[in-house]
PyMOL Python script that loads the backbone (N, CA, C, O; Angstrom):
from pymol import cmd

cmd.read_pdbstr("""\
ATOM      1  N   MET A   1     -12.269 -29.253  -7.753  1.00  0.00           N
ATOM      2  CA  MET A   1     -12.321 -28.201  -6.992  1.00  0.00           C
ATOM      3  C   MET A   1     -11.006 -27.126  -7.789  1.00  0.00           C
ATOM      4  O   MET A   1      -9.834 -27.421  -8.021  1.00  0.00           O
ATOM      5  N   LYS A   2     -11.634 -26.026  -8.025  1.00  0.00           N
ATOM      6  CA  LYS A   2     -10.491 -24.850  -8.561  1.00  0.00           C
ATOM      7  C   LYS A   2      -9.091 -24.913  -8.049  1.00  0.00           C
ATOM      8  O   LYS A   2      -9.056 -25.038  -6.825  1.00  0.00           O
ATOM      9  N   ALA A   3      -7.951 -24.863  -8.624  1.00  0.00           N
ATOM     10  CA  ALA A   3      -6.876 -24.870  -7.756  1.00  0.00           C
ATOM     11  C   ALA A   3      -6.727 -23.226  -7.523  1.00  0.00           C
ATOM     12  O   ALA A   3      -6.934 -22.263  -8.261  1.00  0.00           O
ATOM     13  N   ILE A   4      -6.302 -23.354  -6.240  1.00  0.00           N
ATOM     14  CA  ILE A   4      -5.572 -21.715  -5.896  1.00  0.00           C
ATOM     15  C   ILE A   4      -4.785 -21.103  -6.638  1.00  0.00           C
ATOM     16  O   ILE A   4      -3.863 -21.696  -7.199  1.00  0.00           O
ATOM     17  N   ASP A   5      -4.956 -20.061  -6.753  1.00  0.00           N
ATOM     18  CA  ASP A   5      -3.276 -19.116  -7.880  1.00  0.00           C
ATOM     19  C   ASP A   5      -2.970 -18.201  -6.311  1.00  0.00           C
ATOM     20  O   ASP A   5      -3.442 -17.095  -6.047  1.00  0.00           O
ATOM     21  N   TRP A   6      -2.168 -18.927  -5.529  1.00  0.00           N
ATOM     22  CA  TRP A   6      -1.315 -18.176  -4.462  1.00  0.00           C
ATOM     23  C   TRP A   6      -0.826 -17.110  -4.848  1.00  0.00           C
ATOM     24  O   TRP A   6      -0.998 -16.168  -4.075  1.00  0.00           O
ATOM     25  N   ASN A   7      -0.191 -16.875  -5.907  1.00  0.00           N
ATOM     26  CA  ASN A   7       0.547 -15.594  -6.323  1.00  0.00           C
ATOM     27  C   ASN A   7      -0.656 -14.576  -7.242  1.00  0.00           C
ATOM     28  O   ASN A   7      -0.227 -13.516  -7.700  1.00  0.00           O
ATOM     29  N   LYS A   8      -1.265 -14.727  -7.339  1.00  0.00           N
ATOM     30  CA  LYS A   8      -2.702 -13.820  -7.828  1.00  0.00           C
ATOM     31  C   LYS A   8      -2.695 -12.567  -6.464  1.00  0.00           C
ATOM     32  O   LYS A   8      -3.140 -12.592  -5.317  1.00  0.00           O
ATOM     33  N   GLU A   9      -1.997 -11.589  -7.227  1.00  0.00           N
ATOM     34  CA  GLU A   9      -2.410 -10.222  -6.525  1.00  0.00           C
ATOM     35  C   GLU A   9      -3.139  -9.268  -6.925  1.00  0.00           C
ATOM     36  O   GLU A   9      -3.289  -8.874  -8.081  1.00  0.00           O
ATOM     37  N   PHE A  10      -3.776  -8.742  -5.621  1.00  0.00           N
ATOM     38  CA  PHE A  10      -4.846  -8.174  -5.357  1.00  0.00           C
ATOM     39  C   PHE A  10      -4.350  -6.280  -5.173  1.00  0.00           C
ATOM     40  O   PHE A  10      -4.374  -5.914  -3.997  1.00  0.00           O
ATOM     41  N   PRO A  11      -3.991  -5.313  -6.074  1.00  0.00           N
ATOM     42  CA  PRO A  11      -3.603  -4.179  -5.169  1.00  0.00           C
ATOM     43  C   PRO A  11      -4.215  -3.423  -3.966  1.00  0.00           C
ATOM     44  O   PRO A  11      -5.427  -3.242  -4.077  1.00  0.00           O
ATOM     45  N   ILE A  12      -3.803  -3.078  -3.157  1.00  0.00           N
ATOM     46  CA  ILE A  12      -4.545  -2.070  -2.204  1.00  0.00           C
ATOM     47  C   ILE A  12      -4.045  -0.531  -1.833  1.00  0.00           C
ATOM     48  O   ILE A  12      -4.388  -0.038  -0.759  1.00  0.00           O
ATOM     49  N   ALA A  13      -3.574  -0.112  -2.367  1.00  0.00           N
ATOM     50  CA  ALA A  13      -3.531   1.100  -2.498  1.00  0.00           C
ATOM     51  C   ALA A  13      -2.314   1.197  -3.556  1.00  0.00           C
ATOM     52  O   ALA A  13      -1.405   0.449  -3.916  1.00  0.00           O
ATOM     53  N   CYS A  14      -2.955   3.065  -4.007  1.00  0.00           N
ATOM     54  CA  CYS A  14      -1.821   3.988  -5.070  1.00  0.00           C
ATOM     55  C   CYS A  14      -1.750   5.404  -4.364  1.00  0.00           C
ATOM     56  O   CYS A  14      -2.516   6.017  -3.621  1.00  0.00           O
ATOM     57  N   ILE A  15      -0.809   5.601  -4.777  1.00  0.00           N
ATOM     58  CA  ILE A  15      -0.499   7.384  -4.629  1.00  0.00           C
ATOM     59  C   ILE A  15      -0.940   7.970  -5.941  1.00  0.00           C
ATOM     60  O   ILE A  15      -1.003   7.247  -6.935  1.00  0.00           O
ATOM     61  N   ASN A  16      -1.275   9.361  -5.996  1.00  0.00           N
ATOM     62  CA  ASN A  16      -1.192  10.082  -7.285  1.00  0.00           C
ATOM     63  C   ASN A  16      -0.753  11.909  -6.729  1.00  0.00           C
ATOM     64  O   ASN A  16      -0.879  12.367  -5.593  1.00  0.00           O
ATOM     65  N   ARG A  17      -0.321  12.504  -7.763  1.00  0.00           N
ATOM     66  CA  ARG A  17      -0.441  13.852  -7.426  1.00  0.00           C
ATOM     67  C   ARG A  17      -1.126  14.485  -6.708  1.00  0.00           C
ATOM     68  O   ARG A  17      -0.546  15.130  -5.835  1.00  0.00           O
ATOM     69  N   ALA A  18      -2.522  14.550  -6.782  1.00  0.00           N
ATOM     70  CA  ALA A  18      -3.626  14.964  -5.432  1.00  0.00           C
ATOM     71  C   ALA A  18      -2.791  14.622  -4.411  1.00  0.00           C
ATOM     72  O   ALA A  18      -2.511  15.585  -3.698  1.00  0.00           O
ATOM     73  N   ASP A  19      -2.209  13.408  -4.035  1.00  0.00           N
ATOM     74  CA  ASP A  19      -2.387  13.454  -2.317  1.00  0.00           C
ATOM     75  C   ASP A  19      -1.326  14.173  -1.984  1.00  0.00           C
ATOM     76  O   ASP A  19      -1.306  14.281  -0.758  1.00  0.00           O
ATOM     77  N   LEU A  20      -0.328  14.782  -2.544  1.00  0.00           N
ATOM     78  CA  LEU A  20       0.937  15.583  -2.372  1.00  0.00           C
ATOM     79  C   LEU A  20       0.278  16.835  -1.695  1.00  0.00           C
ATOM     80  O   LEU A  20       0.800  17.439  -0.758  1.00  0.00           O
ATOM     81  N   THR A  21      -1.422  17.296  -2.506  1.00  0.00           N
ATOM     82  CA  THR A  21      -1.678  19.026  -1.517  1.00  0.00           C
ATOM     83  C   THR A  21      -2.129  18.582  -0.476  1.00  0.00           C
ATOM     84  O   THR A  21      -2.645  19.487   0.179  1.00  0.00           O
ATOM     85  N   GLU A  22      -2.235  16.810   0.399  1.00  0.00           N
ATOM     86  CA  GLU A  22      -2.118  16.933   1.394  1.00  0.00           C
ATOM     87  C   GLU A  22      -1.324  17.353   2.517  1.00  0.00           C
ATOM     88  O   GLU A  22      -1.702  17.459   3.684  1.00  0.00           O
ATOM     89  N   PHE A  23       0.343  17.684   1.820  1.00  0.00           N
ATOM     90  CA  PHE A  23       1.263  17.808   2.662  1.00  0.00           C
ATOM     91  C   PHE A  23       2.045  19.318   2.208  1.00  0.00           C
ATOM     92  O   PHE A  23       3.199  19.481   2.606  1.00  0.00           O
ATOM     93  N   GLY A  24       1.337  20.485   1.308  1.00  0.00           N
ATOM     94  CA  GLY A  24       1.089  21.502   1.575  1.00  0.00           C
ATOM     95  C   GLY A  24       1.861  22.126   0.345  1.00  0.00           C
ATOM     96  O   GLY A  24       2.158  23.321   0.345  1.00  0.00           O
ATOM     97  N   PHE A  25       2.194  21.246  -0.752  1.00  0.00           N
ATOM     98  CA  PHE A  25       2.549  21.110  -1.515  1.00  0.00           C
ATOM     99  C   PHE A  25       1.899  22.604  -3.037  1.00  0.00           C
ATOM    100  O   PHE A  25       0.671  22.561  -3.115  1.00  0.00           O
ATOM    101  N   THR A  26       2.220  23.158  -3.548  1.00  0.00           N
ATOM    102  CA  THR A  26       1.484  24.053  -4.548  1.00  0.00           C
ATOM    103  C   THR A  26       0.930  23.311  -5.811  1.00  0.00           C
ATOM    104  O   THR A  26       1.297  22.137  -5.765  1.00  0.00           O
ATOM    105  N   ASP A  27       0.319  23.526  -6.715  1.00  0.00           N
ATOM    106  CA  ASP A  27       0.144  23.202  -8.425  1.00  0.00           C
ATOM    107  C   ASP A  27       1.634  23.517  -8.595  1.00  0.00           C
ATOM    108  O   ASP A  27       2.280  22.530  -8.945  1.00  0.00           O
ATOM    109  N   GLU A  28       2.188  24.397  -8.470  1.00  0.00           N
ATOM    110  CA  GLU A  28       3.360  24.464  -9.477  1.00  0.00           C
ATOM    111  C   GLU A  28       4.488  23.406  -8.935  1.00  0.00           C
ATOM    112  O   GLU A  28       5.164  22.692  -9.676  1.00  0.00           O
ATOM    113  N   GLN A  29       4.535  23.424  -8.058  1.00  0.00           N
ATOM    114  CA  GLN A  29       5.553  22.485  -7.239  1.00  0.00           C
ATOM    115  C   GLN A  29       5.509  21.214  -7.495  1.00  0.00           C
ATOM    116  O   GLN A  29       6.459  20.468  -7.732  1.00  0.00           O
ATOM    117  N   ILE A  30       4.256  20.936  -7.439  1.00  0.00           N
ATOM    118  CA  ILE A  30       3.819  19.186  -7.781  1.00  0.00           C
ATOM    119  C   ILE A  30       4.344  19.036  -9.726  1.00  0.00           C
ATOM    120  O   ILE A  30       5.210  18.298 -10.195  1.00  0.00           O
ATOM    121  N   ALA A  31       3.356  20.118 -10.531  1.00  0.00           N
ATOM    122  CA  ALA A  31       3.737  20.137 -11.517  1.00  0.00           C
ATOM    123  C   ALA A  31       5.677  19.698 -11.904  1.00  0.00           C
ATOM    124  O   ALA A  31       6.241  18.807 -12.540  1.00  0.00           O
ATOM    125  N   THR A  32       6.148  20.954 -11.064  1.00  0.00           N
ATOM    126  CA  THR A  32       7.563  20.597 -11.552  1.00  0.00           C
ATOM    127  C   THR A  32       8.775  19.659 -10.873  1.00  0.00           C
ATOM    128  O   THR A  32       9.860  19.193 -11.221  1.00  0.00           O
ATOM    129  N   ILE A  33       8.029  19.671  -9.844  1.00  0.00           N
ATOM    130  CA  ILE A  33       9.241  18.330  -8.905  1.00  0.00           C
ATOM    131  C   ILE A  33       8.986  16.882  -9.314  1.00  0.00           C
ATOM    132  O   ILE A  33       9.773  15.958  -9.519  1.00  0.00           O
ATOM    133  N   PHE A  34       7.384  16.972  -9.384  1.00  0.00           N
ATOM    134  CA  PHE A  34       7.167  15.363  -9.078  1.00  0.00           C
ATOM    135  C   PHE A  34       6.727  15.060 -10.505  1.00  0.00           C
ATOM    136  O   PHE A  34       5.591  15.352 -10.879  1.00  0.00           O
ATOM    137  N   THR A  35       7.657  14.449 -11.341  1.00  0.00           N
ATOM    138  CA  THR A  35       7.671  13.973 -12.090  1.00  0.00           C
ATOM    139  C   THR A  35       6.819  12.599 -12.418  1.00  0.00           C
ATOM    140  O   THR A  35       5.877  12.640 -11.626  1.00  0.00           O
ATOM    141  N   ASP A  36       6.692  11.258 -13.308  1.00  0.00           N
ATOM    142  CA  ASP A  36       6.495  10.083 -13.324  1.00  0.00           C
ATOM    143  C   ASP A  36       7.537   9.586 -12.673  1.00  0.00           C
ATOM    144  O   ASP A  36       7.181   8.941 -11.686  1.00  0.00           O
ATOM    145  N   GLU A  37       8.757   9.632 -12.844  1.00  0.00           N
ATOM    146  CA  GLU A  37      10.163   8.998 -12.439  1.00  0.00           C
ATOM    147  C   GLU A  37       9.717   9.207 -10.947  1.00  0.00           C
ATOM    148  O   GLU A  37       9.528   8.234 -10.216  1.00  0.00           O
ATOM    149  N   VAL A  38       9.569  10.379 -10.552  1.00  0.00           N
ATOM    150  CA  VAL A  38       9.967  10.627  -8.870  1.00  0.00           C
ATOM    151  C   VAL A  38       8.736  10.203  -7.910  1.00  0.00           C
ATOM    152  O   VAL A  38       8.842   9.932  -6.714  1.00  0.00           O
ATOM    153  N   MET A  39       7.383  10.201  -8.782  1.00  0.00           N
ATOM    154  CA  MET A  39       6.470   9.326  -7.879  1.00  0.00           C
ATOM    155  C   MET A  39       6.714   7.990  -8.446  1.00  0.00           C
ATOM    156  O   MET A  39       5.707   7.368  -8.106  1.00  0.00           O
ATOM    157  N   ALA A  40       7.424   7.234  -9.074  1.00  0.00           N
ATOM    158  CA  ALA A  40       7.058   5.521  -9.145  1.00  0.00           C
ATOM    159  C   ALA A  40       8.446   5.845  -8.491  1.00  0.00           C
ATOM    160  O   ALA A  40       8.984   4.755  -8.685  1.00  0.00           O
ATOM    161  N   GLU A  41       9.297   6.524  -7.913  1.00  0.00           N
ATOM    162  CA  GLU A  41      10.181   5.878  -6.963  1.00  0.00           C
ATOM    163  C   GLU A  41       9.729   6.069  -5.410  1.00  0.00           C
ATOM    164  O   GLU A  41      10.131   5.416  -4.447  1.00  0.00           O
ATOM    165  N   ILE A  42       8.684   7.252  -5.422  1.00  0.00           N
ATOM    166  CA  ILE A  42       8.008   7.266  -3.801  1.00  0.00           C
ATOM    167  C   ILE A  42       7.580   6.239  -3.954  1.00  0.00           C
ATOM    168  O   ILE A  42       7.969   5.400  -3.142  1.00  0.00           O
ATOM    169  N   ALA A  43       6.692   5.821  -4.921  1.00  0.00           N
ATOM    170  CA  ALA A  43       5.363   4.605  -5.159  1.00  0.00           C
ATOM    171  C   ALA A  43       6.891   3.180  -4.230  1.00  0.00           C
ATOM    172  O   ALA A  43       6.906   2.635  -3.126  1.00  0.00           O
ATOM    173  N   ALA A  44       7.585   3.145  -5.071  1.00  0.00           N
ATOM    174  CA  ALA A  44       8.663   1.944  -5.003  1.00  0.00           C
ATOM    175  C   ALA A  44       9.044   1.395  -3.296  1.00  0.00           C
ATOM    176  O   ALA A  44       9.055   0.303  -2.729  1.00  0.00           O
ATOM    177  N   GLN A  45       9.400   3.164  -2.796  1.00  0.00           N
ATOM    178  CA  GLN A  45      10.093   2.901  -1.636  1.00  0.00           C
ATOM    179  C   GLN A  45       8.502   3.030  -0.671  1.00  0.00           C
ATOM    180  O   GLN A  45       8.606   2.362   0.358  1.00  0.00           O
ATOM    181  N   MET A  46       7.682   3.441  -0.744  1.00  0.00           N
ATOM    182  CA  MET A  46       6.385   2.968  -0.062  1.00  0.00           C
ATOM    183  C   MET A  46       6.267   1.463   0.109  1.00  0.00           C
ATOM    184  O   MET A  46       6.345   0.797   1.141  1.00  0.00           O
ATOM    185  N   GLN A  47       6.120   1.193  -0.785  1.00  0.00           N
ATOM    186  CA  GLN A  47       5.658  -0.648  -1.069  1.00  0.00           C
ATOM    187  C   GLN A  47       7.386  -1.254  -0.695  1.00  0.00           C
ATOM    188  O   GLN A  47       7.562  -2.440  -0.974  1.00  0.00           O
ATOM    189  N   GLU A  48       8.186  -0.753  -0.301  1.00  0.00           N
ATOM    190  CA  GLU A  48       9.121  -1.772   0.138  1.00  0.00           C
ATOM    191  C   GLU A  48       8.588  -1.864   1.602  1.00  0.00           C
ATOM    192  O   GLU A  48       8.321  -2.941   2.135  1.00  0.00           O
ATOM    193  N   LYS A  49       8.402  -0.186   2.445  1.00  0.00           N
ATOM    194  CA  LYS A  49       8.522   0.115   3.552  1.00  0.00           C
ATOM    195  C   LYS A  49       6.836  -0.741   3.849  1.00  0.00           C
ATOM    196  O   LYS A  49       6.916  -1.491   4.822  1.00  0.00           O
ATOM    197  N   TYR A  50       5.788  -0.734   3.360  1.00  0.00           N
ATOM    198  CA  TYR A  50       4.606  -1.381   3.977  1.00  0.00           C
ATOM    199  C   TYR A  50       4.809  -2.624   3.684  1.00  0.00           C
ATOM    200  O   TYR A  50       5.141  -3.328   4.638  1.00  0.00           O
ATOM    201  N   PHE A  51       4.685  -3.288   2.339  1.00  0.00           N
ATOM    202  CA  PHE A  51       4.921  -4.192   2.031  1.00  0.00           C
ATOM    203  C   PHE A  51       5.853  -5.481   2.356  1.00  0.00           C
ATOM    204  O   PHE A  51       5.587  -6.580   2.845  1.00  0.00           O
ATOM    205  N   LEU A  52       7.131  -4.858   1.854  1.00  0.00           N
ATOM    206  CA  LEU A  52       8.030  -5.845   2.236  1.00  0.00           C
ATOM    207  C   LEU A  52       8.808  -5.842   3.439  1.00  0.00           C
ATOM    208  O   LEU A  52       9.706  -6.664   3.617  1.00  0.00           O
ATOM    209  N   THR A  53       8.577  -5.162   4.081  1.00  0.00           N
ATOM    210  CA  THR A  53       9.048  -5.301   5.631  1.00  0.00           C
ATOM    211  C   THR A  53       8.147  -6.132   6.134  1.00  0.00           C
ATOM    212  O   THR A  53       7.218  -6.676   5.537  1.00  0.00           O
ATOM    213  N   LEU A  54       8.468  -6.218   7.322  1.00  0.00           N
ATOM    214  CA  LEU A  54       7.055  -6.891   8.162  1.00  0.00           C
ATOM    215  C   LEU A  54       7.101  -5.762   9.371  1.00  0.00           C
ATOM    216  O   LEU A  54       7.676  -5.758  10.459  1.00  0.00           O
ATOM    217  N   SER A  55       6.176  -4.729   8.651  1.00  0.00           N
ATOM    218  CA  SER A  55       5.372  -3.769   8.826  1.00  0.00           C
ATOM    219  C   SER A  55       4.150  -4.169   9.597  1.00  0.00           C
ATOM    220  O   SER A  55       3.209  -4.807   9.126  1.00  0.00           O
ATOM    221  N   TYR A  56       4.286  -3.606  11.185  1.00  0.00           N
ATOM    222  CA  TYR A  56       3.237  -4.100  11.777  1.00  0.00           C
ATOM    223  C   TYR A  56       1.742  -3.667  11.499  1.00  0.00           C
ATOM    224  O   TYR A  56       0.837  -4.331  12.006  1.00  0.00           O
ATOM    225  N   TRP A  57       1.411  -2.385  10.574  1.00  0.00           N
ATOM    226  CA  TRP A  57       0.823  -1.849  10.348  1.00  0.00           C
ATOM    227  C   TRP A  57      -0.131  -2.686   9.360  1.00  0.00           C
ATOM    228  O   TRP A  57      -1.352  -2.770   9.492  1.00  0.00           O
ATOM    229  N   PHE A  58       0.699  -3.344   8.259  1.00  0.00           N
ATOM    230  CA  PHE A  58       0.275  -4.053   7.156  1.00  0.00           C
ATOM    231  C   PHE A  58      -0.422  -4.898   7.846  1.00  0.00           C
ATOM    232  O   PHE A  58      -1.570  -4.491   8.025  1.00  0.00           O
ATOM    233  N   TRP A  59      -0.195  -5.925   8.315  1.00  0.00           N
ATOM    234  CA  TRP A  59      -0.852  -6.922   9.498  1.00  0.00           C
ATOM    235  C   TRP A  59      -1.934  -6.830  10.082  1.00  0.00           C
ATOM    236  O   TRP A  59      -2.916  -7.571  10.056  1.00  0.00           O
ATOM    237  N   ASP A  60      -1.655  -5.491  10.848  1.00  0.00           N
ATOM    238  CA  ASP A  60      -3.041  -5.693  11.759  1.00  0.00           C
ATOM    239  C   ASP A  60      -4.191  -4.399  10.605  1.00  0.00           C
ATOM    240  O   ASP A  60      -5.373  -4.250  10.916  1.00  0.00           O
ATOM    241  N   ASP A  61      -3.734  -3.811   9.666  1.00  0.00           N
ATOM    242  CA  ASP A  61      -4.848  -3.105   8.805  1.00  0.00           C
ATOM    243  C   ASP A  61      -5.119  -4.840   7.806  1.00  0.00           C
ATOM    244  O   ASP A  61      -6.285  -4.870   7.411  1.00  0.00           O
ATOM    245  N   LEU A  62      -4.509  -5.834   7.483  1.00  0.00           N
ATOM    246  CA  LEU A  62      -4.771  -6.743   7.021  1.00  0.00           C
ATOM    247  C   LEU A  62      -5.817  -7.167   7.773  1.00  0.00           C
ATOM    248  O   LEU A  62      -6.898  -6.963   7.220  1.00  0.00           O
ATOM    249  N   LYS A  63      -5.879  -7.677   8.821  1.00  0.00           N
ATOM    250  CA  LYS A  63      -6.439  -8.446  10.591  1.00  0.00           C
ATOM    251  C   LYS A  63      -7.547  -7.685  10.349  1.00  0.00           C
ATOM    252  O   LYS A  63      -8.621  -8.279  10.263  1.00  0.00           O
ATOM    253  N   HIS A  64      -7.512  -6.256  10.194  1.00  0.00           N
ATOM    254  CA  HIS A  64      -9.209  -5.759  10.777  1.00  0.00           C
ATOM    255  C   HIS A  64      -9.622  -5.638   9.166  1.00  0.00           C
ATOM    256  O   HIS A  64     -10.714  -5.091   9.012  1.00  0.00           O
ATOM    257  N   ALA A  65      -9.257  -5.861   8.495  1.00  0.00           N
ATOM    258  CA  ALA A  65      -9.948  -6.031   7.098  1.00  0.00           C
ATOM    259  C   ALA A  65     -10.824  -7.670   6.407  1.00  0.00           C
ATOM    260  O   ALA A  65     -11.690  -7.896   5.562  1.00  0.00           O
ATOM    261  N   LEU A  66     -10.056  -8.429   7.266  1.00  0.00           N
ATOM    262  CA  LEU A  66     -10.088  -9.554   6.990  1.00  0.00           C
ATOM    263  C   LEU A  66     -11.470 -10.169   7.838  1.00  0.00           C
ATOM    264  O   LEU A  66     -12.224 -11.109   7.588  1.00  0.00           O
ATOM    265  N   GLY A  67     -11.427  -9.344   8.764  1.00  0.00           N
ATOM    266  CA  GLY A  67     -12.572  -9.401  10.304  1.00  0.00           C
ATOM    267  C   GLY A  67     -14.064  -8.808   9.571  1.00  0.00           C
ATOM    268  O   GLY A  67     -15.223  -9.001   9.937  1.00  0.00           O
ATOM    269  N   ALA A  68     -13.588  -8.102   8.523  1.00  0.00           N
ATOM    270  CA  ALA A  68     -15.095  -7.613   7.825  1.00  0.00           C
ATOM    271  C   ALA A  68     -15.690  -9.114   7.363  1.00  0.00           C
ATOM    272  O   ALA A  68     -16.892  -9.064   7.623  1.00  0.00           O
ATOM    273  N   PHE A  69     -15.416 -10.239   6.871  1.00  0.00           N
ATOM    274  CA  PHE A  69     -15.467 -11.172   6.319  1.00  0.00           C
ATOM    275  C   PHE A  69     -15.086 -12.951   6.394  1.00  0.00           C
ATOM    276  O   PHE A  69     -15.263 -13.827   5.547  1.00  0.00           O
ATOM    277  N   ALA A  70     -14.417 -13.022   7.976  1.00  0.00           N
ATOM    278  CA  ALA A  70     -14.342 -13.672   8.618  1.00  0.00           C
ATOM    279  C   ALA A  70     -13.672 -13.834   9.807  1.00  0.00           C
ATOM    280  O   ALA A  70     -12.619 -13.198   9.850  1.00  0.00           O
ATOM    281  N   GLN A  71     -14.014 -14.662  11.064  1.00  0.00           N
ATOM    282  CA  GLN A  71     -13.004 -14.398  12.004  1.00  0.00           C
ATOM    283  C   GLN A  71     -11.865 -14.672  11.897  1.00  0.00           C
ATOM    284  O   GLN A  71     -11.728 -15.802  11.426  1.00  0.00           O
ATOM    285  N   VAL A  72     -10.582 -13.972  12.199  1.00  0.00           N
ATOM    286  CA  VAL A  72      -9.436 -14.599  11.875  1.00  0.00           C
ATOM    287  C   VAL A  72      -8.928 -15.221  13.214  1.00  0.00           C
ATOM    288  O   VAL A  72      -8.789 -14.648  14.295  1.00  0.00           O
ATOM    289  N   PRO A  73      -8.691 -16.484  12.905  1.00  0.00           N
ATOM    290  CA  PRO A  73      -8.910 -17.602  13.892  1.00  0.00           C
ATOM    291  C   PRO A  73      -7.367 -17.888  14.569  1.00  0.00           C
ATOM    292  O   PRO A  73      -7.103 -18.875  15.255  1.00  0.00           O
ATOM    293  N   HIS A  74      -6.200 -16.554  14.141  1.00  0.00           N
ATOM    294  CA  HIS A  74      -5.336 -16.939  15.288  1.00  0.00           C
ATOM    295  C   HIS A  74      -4.027 -15.811  14.531  1.00  0.00           C
ATOM    296  O   HIS A  74      -3.994 -15.299  13.412  1.00  0.00           O
ATOM    297  N   GLU A  75      -3.076 -15.730  15.666  1.00  0.00           N
ATOM    298  CA  GLU A  75      -2.394 -14.361  15.084  1.00  0.00           C
ATOM    299  C   GLU A  75      -1.721 -14.839  14.176  1.00  0.00           C
ATOM    300  O   GLU A  75      -1.881 -15.994  13.781  1.00  0.00           O
ATOM    301  N   LYS A  76      -0.208 -13.410  13.339  1.00  0.00           N
ATOM    302  CA  LYS A  76       0.182 -14.047  12.262  1.00  0.00           C
ATOM    303  C   LYS A  76       1.517 -14.534  13.056  1.00  0.00           C
ATOM    304  O   LYS A  76       2.144 -14.173  14.051  1.00  0.00           O
ATOM    305  N   ARG A  77       1.621 -15.735  11.894  1.00  0.00           N
ATOM    306  CA  ARG A  77       3.035 -16.645  12.318  1.00  0.00           C
ATOM    307  C   ARG A  77       3.954 -15.854  12.391  1.00  0.00           C
ATOM    308  O   ARG A  77       3.870 -14.754  11.844  1.00  0.00           O
ATOM    309  N   SER A  78       5.106 -16.262  13.129  1.00  0.00           N
ATOM    310  CA  SER A  78       6.148 -15.322  13.180  1.00  0.00           C
ATOM    311  C   SER A  78       7.357 -15.731  12.297  1.00  0.00           C
ATOM    312  O   SER A  78       8.351 -15.007  12.237  1.00  0.00           O
TER     313      SER A  78
END
""", "prot")
cmd.dss("prot")
cmd.show_as("cartoon", "prot")
cmd.util.cbc("prot")
cmd.orient("prot")
């Protein structure tokens, strides 16, 4: 049996500058305010909030996605 790589990551989300138009930013604002460094910091803050905290939404969304492939046998461990 092949060993399980427990630490292999599977990215689930990304952001890009086009996403910013959803909040009403103009092309000019996006071009001048949202540098690569700013976008990286926004992504880092979102990652910390969404992945590294015990965010209810992350676990609920994961459980829902798992349900498409397997019955989820129990609730998340505390």
